[in-house]
VOGU-3710 file (C-alpha; in Angstrom, 3 decimals, decimal comma):
1> mkrrtnlyki> -0,030/-0,005/0,033  1,366/3,483/-0,917  1,599/6,061/1,643  1,834/9,844/1,396  5,238/11,403/1,765  5,683/13,836/4,562  7,849/16,901/4,099  9,831/18,416/6,889  11,620/21,676/7,510  14,850/21,708/9,457
11> vdqngkpife> 15,452/24,672/11,782  18,187/25,429/14,320  17,490/25,977/18,081  16,541/29,561/17,493  14,078/28,687/14,827  16,223/29,868/11,903  15,770/27,642/8,747  18,823/25,481/7,896  17,641/24,488/4,330  15,320/26,568/2,056
21> dlltakqvae> 13,506/23,555/0,521  11,279/21,123/2,406  12,818/17,653/2,649  11,561/14,073/2,868  12,371/11,871/5,789  15,160/10,133/3,791  16,782/13,453/2,910  16,525/14,759/6,478  18,185/11,566/7,782  20,953/11,912/5,271
31> ktgctknnva> 21,607/15,693/6,101  21,361/15,323/9,944  23,026/11,746/10,142  20,211/10,164/12,067  17,919/7,321/11,106  14,462/7,623/9,386  12,739/6,409/12,557  14,521/9,024/14,526  13,319/11,703/12,101  9,713/10,736/12,471
41> qaaanyalvd> 10,000/10,580/16,297  11,816/13,860/16,562  9,239/15,467/14,316  6,331/14,178/16,367  7,883/15,381/19,613  9,448/18,655/18,229  12,742/17,207/19,876  16,121/18,324/19,100  18,312/16,174/16,928  22,056/16,073/17,836
51> kkyriipedi> 21,326/18,991/20,164  21,425/21,250/17,145  18,329/20,682/14,796  14,630/20,686/15,209  12,548/18,825/12,609  9,169/20,387/12,005  6,545/18,562/9,871  5,353/21,079/7,263  3,355/19,427/4,431  2,402/16,292/2,581
61> klskaldagl> 3,557/15,628/-0,936  0,709/14,951/-3,322  0,732/11,999/-5,628  -1,374/11,126/-8,778  -2,212/7,683/-7,584  -3,246/8,679/-4,067  -4,877/12,033/-4,672  -6,648/11,550/-8,025  -9,970/12,855/-6,671  -8,444/15,959/-5,300
71> laewdiyrtr> -6,511/16,543/-8,503  -9,615/16,050/-10,741  -11,642/18,475/-8,631  -8,888/21,005/-8,825  -8,865/20,609/-12,673  -12,606/21,213/-12,881  -12,382/24,405/-10,917  -9,234/25,493/-12,932  -10,922/25,004/-16,187  -14,082/26,838/-15,134
81> llrdarrrv> -12,015/29,721/-13,916  -10,165/29,951/-17,239  -13,332/29,702/-19,221  -15,045/32,502/-17,290  -11,996/34,614/-17,627  -11,968/34,277/-21,378  -15,615/35,270/-21,551  -15,105/38,452/-19,581  -12,302/39,592/-21,908
//
């Protein structure tokens, strides 16, 4: 069964972002040197990793397979908006 991918932000102790982009758990583990399980646990508890970094869950990555309904609904509204905008011009 496929799961959605969580995206995380890494900040220092003062709350200043370390990386500009949001990262997956695997990328966070590579950058901080901890395991994937520790990433999820630290994010859930807002705990410090290596006494330097705080991992904050930010977003969920969308996928075509898992979010087909949401993407179809978005496409309907998008096409309506474009059609209405063309009529008004």
